[in-house]
Structure formats: C-alpha cells, structure tokens
ZAGU-36216 format. One line per field, with one value per residue (C-alpha): x, y, z; residue number from 0. Coordinates in steps of 0.5 Angstrom, whole numbers. Layout:
N
px <- X_... $
py <- Y_... $
pz <- Z_... $
num <- NUM_... $
***
This chain:
202
px <- -1_5_12_17_21_25_26_26_31_31_30_35_36_31_26_27_26_20_17_18_15_9_8_8_4_-1_-1_-7_-8_-10_-13_-17_-21_-21_-24_-29_-32_-32_-36_-41_-42_-43_-48_-52_-51_-51_-45_-47_-48_-42_-37_-41_-39_-33_-31_-35_-30_-24_-25_-27_-20_-17_-14_-11_-8_-5_-2_1_4_6_9_13_15_17_21_16_17_23_20_13_11_12_15_17_12_13_11_4_0_-3_-4_-7_-12_-13_-15_-19_-23_-23_-26_-32_-34_-35_-39_-44_-45_-46_-51_-54_-56_-52_-54_-53_-47_-43_-46_-43_-36_-36_-37_-32_-27_-28_-28_-21_-18_-19_-17_-11_-9_-10_-6_-1_0_0_6_4_3_-1_-1_-5_-4_-6_-12_-15_-17_-18_-23_-26_-26_-30_-35_-36_-38_-43_-45_-39_-35_-30_-29_-27_-23_-19_-18_-16_-10_-9_-8_-4_0_2_2_9_11_11_15_20_21_22_18_14_14_9_5_4_2_-3_-5_-7_-12_-15_-16_-19_-24_-26_-28_-32_-35_-38_-41_-44_-43_-45 $
py <- -32_-29_-31_-37_-39_-41_-37_-40_-39_-35_-28_-23_-16_-12_-17_-18_-11_-10_-16_-12_-6_-9_-13_-6_-2_-8_-10_-12_-6_-2_-8_-11_-4_-2_-9_-10_-3_-4_-11_-8_-2_-7_-11_-4_2_6_10_12_5_3_8_7_-1_0_4_-1_-7_-2_-1_-8_-10_-4_-8_-14_-8_-3_-9_-11_-4_-4_-10_-8_-1_-5_-11_-16_-19_-21_-18_-14_-21_-24_-30_-33_-38_-38_-31_-31_-35_-29_-24_-29_-30_-23_-23_-28_-25_-19_-21_-25_-19_-16_-22_-21_-14_-16_-21_-16_-11_-11_-12_-19_-17_-15_-22_-26_-22_-22_-30_-31_-27_-31_-37_-36_-33_-38_-44_-40_-40_-47_-49_-44_-46_-54_-52_-50_-44_-40_-33_-28_-23_-27_-30_-23_-21_-27_-28_-21_-22_-29_-25_-19_-24_-23_-16_-13_-17_-11_-11_-18_-17_-11_-16_-23_-17_-16_-23_-24_-19_-21_-28_-26_-20_-25_-30_-25_-22_-29_-29_-35_-42_-43_-48_-43_-38_-43_-45_-38_-38_-44_-43_-36_-40_-45_-40_-35_-42_-44_-37_-36_-29_-23 $
pz <- 4_1_0_0_5_0_-7_-14_-18_-25_-27_-25_-27_-30_-30_-22_-21_-26_-22_-15_-18_-21_-14_-11_-15_-16_-8_-5_-1_-7_-12_-6_-4_-12_-14_-8_-10_-18_-16_-12_-16_-23_-19_-15_-20_-13_-13_-6_-3_-7_-3_4_3_1_7_12_9_10_16_18_15_19_25_21_16_22_25_19_18_25_24_19_23_29_25_27_20_16_10_8_5_12_9_15_16_24_24_20_25_29_23_19_25_26_19_18_24_21_14_19_22_15_13_20_18_10_13_18_13_6_-1_-4_-7_-1_3_-3_-3_5_4_-1_3_9_6_1_8_12_7_5_12_14_7_9_17_13_10_3_0_-5_-8_-5_-9_-16_-12_-10_-17_-20_-14_-15_-23_-22_-17_-22_-28_-31_-28_-31_-36_-37_-30_-30_-36_-32_-26_-30_-33_-27_-24_-31_-29_-22_-24_-28_-23_-17_-21_-24_-17_-14_-9_-11_-15_-21_-17_-11_-17_-20_-13_-13_-19_-16_-9_-12_-17_-12_-7_-13_-15_-8_-7_-14_-18_-15 $
num <- 0_1_2_3_4_5_6_7_8_9_10_11_12_13_14_15_16_17_18_19_20_21_22_23_24_25_26_27_28_29_30_31_32_33_34_35_36_37_38_39_40_41_42_43_44_45_46_47_48_49_50_51_52_53_54_55_56_57_58_59_60_61_62_63_64_65_66_67_68_69_70_71_72_73_74_75_76_77_78_79_80_81_82_83_84_85_86_87_88_89_90_91_92_93_94_95_96_97_98_99_100_101_102_103_104_105_106_107_108_109_110_111_112_113_114_115_116_117_118_119_120_121_122_123_124_125_126_127_128_129_130_131_132_133_134_135_136_137_138_139_140_141_142_143_144_145_146_147_148_149_150_151_152_153_154_155_156_157_158_159_160_161_162_163_164_165_166_167_168_169_170_171_172_173_174_175_176_177_178_179_180_181_182_183_184_185_186_187_188_189_190_191_192_193_194_195_196_197_198_199_200_201 $
***
C-alpha cells in the first residue's frame, strides 16, 4: 500500500529528509508489533500472553517480511516501498495469506482481542490490496497505527493517544517525503477506521 508511482511536488530540503527519517523510524515493521502488543496487553493485562501472541503474530507475518527483505536484497523492487504497482501483486497476496493464518490461529485458541486484531488485519490488508490493484493507493504507514488506535479504545486511552500521535506524525512525514499524495494519506485513515469499526474495539 506504500509509495506512489508518481511523486508529489512540494517540500524539499530538510523537510524531505525529515520525512524520510520519520518514515523509517516509524516503519510498520516496528510500529505493527509494538502496537499489537500494546493493544493485547491493554485488554488482557497479561504480559506473558502478550509476548506469546506478539511472537505468534510475528511468526505468521514472517514469510511476507522475509520475502520483502529478500526482494530488497535481490533488487526485485524498485524501492523499499515497492512503489511500482506491477511488482506488488505476489507480495500483497502473500501478506494477506500470512495474516489469514494468524486469524485462523487466533480463532482457534486466541483471546478475543487477538481475534479482533487478526480480523482487522485481514480485512484491511485485503481491502488495501484490492484498492491498490485497482489503481488507487492508501498509506499503509498511516493505516496501521490508526487501526491499532481505534482497537485500543476504550481499554487504553493512553495507547490510543500515542498511536494517533504516531499516525499524525507519519501523515506529515509521508507527504514531506513525497511518498504519498494527501488523498492517499486520508485514504489510510479512512480504511483503517472503517476496518476497526467493522471489527469493533478490542
């Protein structure tokens, strides 16, 4: 869901550099597991269960992450955001399959919060993939913390506030780095909010 086949015109110099730096520092690879763990802990107050389910989620996502990293190493992608639409289908389908495996595990033996997180992930990833393959784009960098923030409420207003702050910072960063147009950032917010609303709070 990341990156554009075109580049927005606008910020330059230090703002572009800051946008790239913040996008890297708050990359979904870090924000997703940390946010996942925060939401699970807020709902369960069980640190052991939180760590176990975060590890399970990471393991389920592992094949997609490994493929993405290997593709960067081998030069399969034009850039780390996989900005070229024709490069995305296989990776996106693999990502959806990995998240579906997490949903199956959570539905079989997970607490309700994990099942809701997995359901929202599958829904958002599938919808995001369909949107992207149809020729449109939404910001995955932004959508992930927004969805987690919505799911964290009302069990942890503090986590919700922190995740929304991350989403706001990333909204600016993705525009400053010229990786997205404003409509694509807004699309990330709307997609995440819609999926979280369908699933319900954790």
